[in-house]
N, C-alpha and C positions, 0 to 999 in steps of 0.2 A: 516698668522701669522706675516710675516716680516713687513707688512704694519702697524699692530698694534704696533710693537715694535718701529716704527718711531715716534709714538705719545709720547709726553712728559710724559703723565700720566703712560704709561706702563714702561718706562725706569726708571721713578722715583719710581714706586712701587717696581720694582726689586731692585733697590738701597736701599730702605728702608727695604726690607725683607732679604737681604743678610746676616745680623747679627743674624737672628733668627725670630721666629714667633712674630707677632704683632696683637693687637686687632684692630678692625675697627676704634674706636675713636682715638687710637694712630696714626694710618695712617692718619686719617683726620687732626689731629693736626699738624703732621709733614709735610704734603703736602698742604700747605696753598693755593696754587694756584689751587687746585681742589675743585670742589663743591661736595656735597654728591652724587648727581646723577652721576656725572663723575667718582667718586671713585668707586662707586657701579658697574657701567658699566665696568670699567677697570678691577676690581677684577673678575667679572663674566666672562669676555672675557679671561683673563689670566688663570682661572680655567678651562674653556672650552678647551684651547690650551694645557693644561697639564703643565703649568709653575708655577702655584700656586695652593695650596691645601687649602680648607677650612676645619678646624677641630673644632668640637664641643666638648668642655670638659664639661661633665654634672654637674660638681660642687659638692656641692654648693659653690659659686653661679655659674650658667651656664655661660660659657665663649665661645665665638667664636674667633678663632685664624685663621690668614692667614699666610702661610709659603711657601717658595720656595720648589718645588719638586726637586729630583735630576736632572731632565731635566731643570728646571729653574736654578739651581746652575751651570749646564754646560754652560749656556748662559752668565754668569757673566764675564769670561775672554774676550769673543767677545765684550761685551759692553764697558769693560775697554779699550780694544784696539781701538775701535772706538772713545772713549772719548779722549784718548791720541793723535790719529791722527787728531782729530778735533782741539785740542789745538795747535798742531804743525802746522797745515795747517792755522789756524788763525794767528799764530805768523809770518809765512812765508809770508803770503799775506799782511801783514802790515809793513814788513821790508823795509827800504829805498831802498835797491837794487832791490827788487821786484816792488816796486812802480815806480822806475825810468825805469825799463824795460818795464813795461806796459804802462806807460804814456809818455815815452821819455822826462821826466822832471828831475829836481834835486832831485827826491825822495819825492816830495810833493804829497799829495793826489790830485785827479782830482777836479777841481773846479765845482760847481753845479750852 
């Protein structure tokens, strides 16, 4: 399961579902970097892992909704912490003092 969460599609789906259930077409419109097959596969895998639940509302009209399970909601703080760590890490790795330490230079990025 951890490897699947490393994929952009899985974390993006969790992010989209954190505020409540969404229909497939809403997810597809919100996640423009995903193709229909990629979205379908990610939803299926997250459902199999117990993070997302597919719910059919009989209607009329018939609606299929996807939502985070309690297990999926438990994952959100961990993903937020990783996102914050990534932002801090990126900021630190591009600071002049870090570049100077790594390159022995005046804080300029290495030449290519």
